Each structure stands twice: as structure tokens, then as C-alpha cells.
C-alpha positions in Angstrom: 0.2 0.0 -0.1 1.3 3.4 -0.9 2.2 5.8 1.9 -0.7 8.7 1.9 0.2 10.1 5.3 3.8 10.6 6.2 5.4 12.0 9.3 8.9 13.1 9.1 11.2 12.8 12.1 14.3 14.8 10.5 14.8 17.9 8.5 16.2 15.6 5.7 13.6 13.2 5.4 11.5 16.3 5.0 13.7 17.6 2.5 13.3 14.6 0.3 9.3 14.4 0.8 9.0 17.9 -0.5 11.6 17.5 -3.2 9.1 14.6 -4.5 6.4 16.7 -4.9 4.5 14.9 -1.6 3.9 17.9 0.3 0.4 17.4 0.7 1.2 13.9 2.2 3.1 15.4 4.9 1.0 15.5 8.0 4.1 16.0 10.7 7.3 17.4 11.1 10.1 17.5 13.6 11.1 20.7 15.7 14.3 21.1 13.7 12.5 20.9 10.4 13.0 24.3 8.9 11.8 24.6 5.3 10.3 24.8 3.2 8.0 27.5 4.2 4.8 25.6 2.8 4.9 22.8 5.4 6.0 25.1 8.2 2.5 24.6 9.6 2.5 21.1 10.1 2.2 19.6 13.7 5.6 19.0 15.3 6.1 15.6 16.7 9.7 15.5 17.9 11.2 17.7 20.4 14.7 18.1 21.2 15.3 17.6 24.9 18.9 18.9 24.9 19.0 22.7 26.4 22.0 24.2 24.8 21.3 28.3 25.5 24.2 30.3 25.1 26.6 27.2 25.8 30.2 27.1 24.0 31.1 24.4 22.2 33.0 22.5 24.7 29.8 22.6 27.2 27.2 21.6 24.4 29.6 18.5 23.9 29.7 17.6 27.6 25.9 17.8 27.8 25.6 15.7 25.1 28.0 12.9 26.3 26.6 13.2 29.7 23.2 12.5 28.6 24.3 9.5 26.3 26.2 8.0 28.8 23.4 8.0 31.2 21.1 6.3 28.5 18.8 9.5 28.1 17.8 10.3 25.0 18.4 13.7 23.3 15.0 13.7 21.3 11.7 12.8 22.4 8.5 11.8 20.4 5.2 13.3 21.4 3.6 9.9 21.3 -0.2 11.1 21.9 0.3 13.8 18.9 2.0 11.1 16.6 -0.6 8.5 17.1 -3.2 11.1 16.4 -1.9 11.9 12.8 -2.7 8.2 12.1 0.5 8.0 9.6 1.2 5.4 7.5 5.0 5.8 7.0 7.2 7.5 9.7 10.9 8.6 8.4 13.2 8.5 11.0 17.2 8.1 10.7 19.9 5.4 12.3 23.0 7.2 11.6 23.5 9.4 14.8 21.8 9.9 18.4 22.6 13.5 18.4 21.1 14.8 15.1 17.5 13.7 15.2 14.8 11.0 16.6 16.0 7.4 16.0 13.4 4.4 16.0 14.1 3.6 19.6 12.3 7.0 20.4 8.8 5.6 19.3 6.6 3.5 21.2 4.4 0.9 19.5 1.3 2.7 20.2 2.4 5.8 18.6 3.6 3.9 15.5 0.6 1.8 15.5 0.6 0.1 11.6 2.8 2.7 10.3 5.7 1.8 8.5 9.2 3.1 10.1 11.6 4.0 7.5 15.3 4.6 8.9 17.1 6.5 6.5 21.0 5.7 6.8 22.8 6.8 3.4 26.4 7.3 4.4 27.5 8.7 1.2 26.2 10.2 -1.8 25.2 7.1 -3.3 23.7 6.3 -0.3 21.6 9.3 -0.1 20.0 8.7 -3.5 19.4 5.2 -2.4 17.3 6.7 0.6 15.4 9.0 -2.1 14.6 5.8 -3.8 13.5 4.1 -1.0 11.1 7.0 0.1 9.8 7.1 -3.2 9.0 3.6 -3.4 7.1 3.4 0.0 5.0 6.4 -1.4 4.3 4.9 -4.8 6.4 7.7 -6.5 9.1 5.6 -8.0 8.8 7.7 -11.0 9.3 10.8 -9.1 11.9 9.3 -7.4 13.9 8.3 -10.3 13.8 11.8 -11.8 14.8 13.5 -9.0 17.8 11.1 -8.3 18.6 11.6 -12.3 18.6 15.6 -11.7 21.0 15.0 -8.5 23.3 12.8 -10.3 23.4 15.1 -13.3 24.5 17.9 -10.9 27.3 15.7 -9.4 28.4 14.7 -12.8 29.0 18.4 -14.1 31.6 19.1 -11.6 34.8 19.5 -13.5 38.4 17.7 -13.2 39.8 17.8 -10.1 43.3 19.5 -9.9 46.4 17.4 -9.6 47.3 17.1 -7.0 44.2 17.5 -5.1 43.8 20.1 -2.6 44.0 19.1 1.3 40.4 19.8 2.9 39.9 20.3 6.3 35.8 20.0 7.2 35.4 20.9 10.8 32.1 19.9 11.9 32.4 20.8 15.6 35.3 23.1 17.1 35.7 21.7 20.6 36.4 18.9 20.8 37.4 19.0 17.2 35.4 16.7 15.1 35.9 16.4 11.3 33.2 15.9 8.8 32.0 12.3 8.5 29.4 10.4 6.2 28.2 12.1 3.2 31.1 15.0 3.8 34.3 13.7 2.7 32.1 11.9 -0.4 31.3 15.7 -1.1 35.0 17.2 -0.8 36.2 13.9 -3.2 33.5 14.6 -5.8 34.3 18.4 -5.6 37.7 17.6 -6.4 39.4 17.5 -3.0 41.5 15.1 -0.6 39.7 15.2 2.7 40.8 14.6 6.4 38.6 11.4 6.8 37.3 8.6 4.5 33.9 8.6 2.6 31.0 6.8 4.9 32.8 7.0 8.1 31.3 8.3 10.9 32.1 11.9 12.0 34.9 11.7 14.8 37.2 13.6 16.8 40.6 14.0 15.6 43.9 15.6 17.3 45.1 18.9 17.0 48.3 17.4 16.0 46.9 15.4 13.5 45.5 18.7 11.8 48.8 20.3 12.0 50.4 16.9 10.2 47.8 17.3 7.5 48.3 21.0 6.9 45.0 21.9 5.2 45.3 24.0 2.0 41.7 24.7 2.8 39.4 24.9 5.9 35.8 24.3 5.6 33.6 25.3 8.7 30.4 23.7 8.8 29.1 23.1 12.4 26.6 20.4 12.8 23.2 22.5 12.8 24.6 25.6 13.0 24.4 28.3 10.4 26.7 30.8 9.4 26.9 32.8 12.8 27.6 29.5 14.6 30.5 28.8 11.8 32.0 32.2 12.8 31.6 31.1 16.4 33.4 28.2 15.8 36.4 29.8 14.1 36.9 32.0 16.9 37.6 28.8 18.9 39.9 27.2 16.5 41.9 30.2 15.8 43.0 30.1 19.5 44.8 26.5 18.9 48.9 26.5 18.8 50.3 26.8 15.7 46.9 28.2 13.8 48.4 30.9 12.0 51.2 28.6 10.2 48.7 26.4 8.4 48.7 26.9 5.1 45.0 27.3 4.7 45.0 30.5 6.7 48.6 31.8 5.3 46.4 31.8 1.8 43.5 33.0 3.6 41.4 29.8 2.3 39.1 29.6 5.1 35.6 29.4 4.6 32.3 29.9 6.8 29.4 27.4 5.8 25.7 27.1 6.6 26.5 23.5 8.1 22.6 23.1 9.0 21.5 23.9 5.8 23.6 22.2 3.0 26.2 19.5 5.0 24.4 18.3 8.1 21.1 16.7 6.8 20.7 13.7 4.4 18.8 14.5 1.2 18.9 16.7 -1.9 20.4 19.6 -0.1 23.7 17.8 0.3 24.3 18.1 -3.7 24.0 21.8 -3.1 26.5 21.7 -0.4 28.7 19.4 -2.8 28.4 22.3 -5.6 29.3 24.9 -2.8 32.7 23.1 -2.2 33.4 22.7 -5.8 32.9 26.4 -6.1 35.4 26.9 -3.8 37.8 24.7 -5.2 37.3 26.1 -8.5 35.7 22.7 -10.0 32.2 24.2 -10.1 31.3 27.3 -12.1 28.2 29.6 -10.7 27.8 29.9 -7.0 24.8 27.6 -6.3 23.7 29.1 -2.8 24.9 32.7 -2.4 24.4 33.5 1.5 25.1 30.0 2.7 28.6 30.5 2.8 31.2 33.1 2.6 35.2 33.6 3.1 36.2 34.1 6.4 37.5 37.8 6.8 41.3 38.3 8.1 39.8 39.9 11.3 38.1 36.3 11.7 40.7 34.1 11.0 43.8 35.8 12.1 44.9 34.5 15.6 44.3 36.6 18.6 47.2 38.5 19.5 
């Protein structure tokens, strides 16, 4: 049976549903879903339990780790509201306990007879496979294939990588220092760069000594779930690291702030715009695909504190 009442518990799932032209079937979304405007009136059925307030990056990381160590969830599904929506398809994710609700956050009563589909794409091909899966569940395989074809065409339009490829550091969190994982290293490779980190691998912490040894030629700051303001805050933390001014990327003013929430943290079609942003920065893409969602850091932002 084709899904007619869809609930999305993550922004990437909402992006996929809307990109497939199925907005009218979307009956519920998560608290983190922030686009498109046409579905922002849907009931919110997944809430974050982590109060970050104005905490700095290290304190936010400590609170996350404390909750996970105590076996406490970071997200809570509103089971009564979810059950009242009578969904027949619930989109969740299985990659990261920190990013959005997982299937474990759902009760049998709230799920009812709905199919729970956990999106788990770990690289760009995996994201395309997730689109196919959602489209098939909704009986929209033709729309799914058309969307995937468009995204593949955009990926293939990226120019020939330079030789050698520039070393690219993607910063997903500044303290402790996490590098981008899952599809982010794949995006860097597809855009013509050489990432610190392997495509498909989980985001992981790295030592500052490892970053210095890598000596990135380009630094992309894209904090998970944060916009350009959050990226600027992350840069302020990074530039206090010893040896920051000596990094090649800093010496050559190749430090960039990116909206991690919009084009890098979420699985789905927006990651392909993120790919085009990186390609534009590296010179393998032509037109700026998302003006206003990234910018070069200014000298006053990337110069180390005196």
C-alpha cells in the first residue's frame, strides 16, 4: 500500500518528501525541520531534550555526552500527537543519536500500523538510495528516479579535479574537534579535494596534532546544525589553537564559513547543493549555487588572537 500520511522526524526526510512533490501527504514534522515554508504549519511531533542556551561548543559537547552516557535520549517523540496523526509512513534515521530522533524513540502505540523507515545513507550514493526508498514507499518511483537523475547530473557536472588535489579540512565541531563524516568526505572528493577522513565513515574527533600534520590547504567550517553565525563562533575557537597561523589554509586566506545546517548536516537533496558549494570554492564548479549560505572568512576572523 502506498503511503498517504507521512511523518518526518528529521529535516532531511522532510526535504526528500517535498523534493518528490509529496507535500500534501506530509502530516507531521520534527522541531528541527525548518523548510520549505509551505510545510512549516505541520504539527511538530519530535522535540529536542537538550537545552544548549548560550553554551560554548565544549559545554554543549559535555552535555550531549553526559546524556548519552546516562542512557537518556536527546530527542523525544510526542507519542500522543504522533498517534493522532495516524501516519502510515514515519521517516526516521539510524546514523546519529545527536542529530534527530531514532526508531528507538518511538513507542508501538504511537507507530500503530505505520511503516518506520530509517534513513541511513552514509555517502552520496547512499543518499540517492534513500530517495529511491522513500519514493518507493510512497508509490512515487517515477518521481524518485527523476529526482535522482537530476542530482546525479549535477554531480557529474563538477569539473576535473586539479592535480594534486588540495587538502581539505571540514570542521563539524570545534571543541572537541570533529571532522565531517558520512557524506561530507565524499562531497569533498567529488568536488575535487582530498579530505581528512574517509567517505562513509562516522564523524570523529581528531587531535590538533593530526590537523597540523595534514596541513590543510582549504578549511571549511560547517558546524553540525549551525548556520553562518555558528560557523563564525567555531572559527573564533579554532584560531586560538597553537600553530593556527602557520597552517597553509590560513596563510593563503583559504578559510570559509558554511551553513552546516542547511547544506551539510542533513541527508537528502540539499547535500548536492553543498557539493556544488565546495566545488565552487575549489574551482571545479562554476556558478555559486547558494549565495548567502557560505562566505570566505574575513582576515579579522581567521587571524589568531594576539
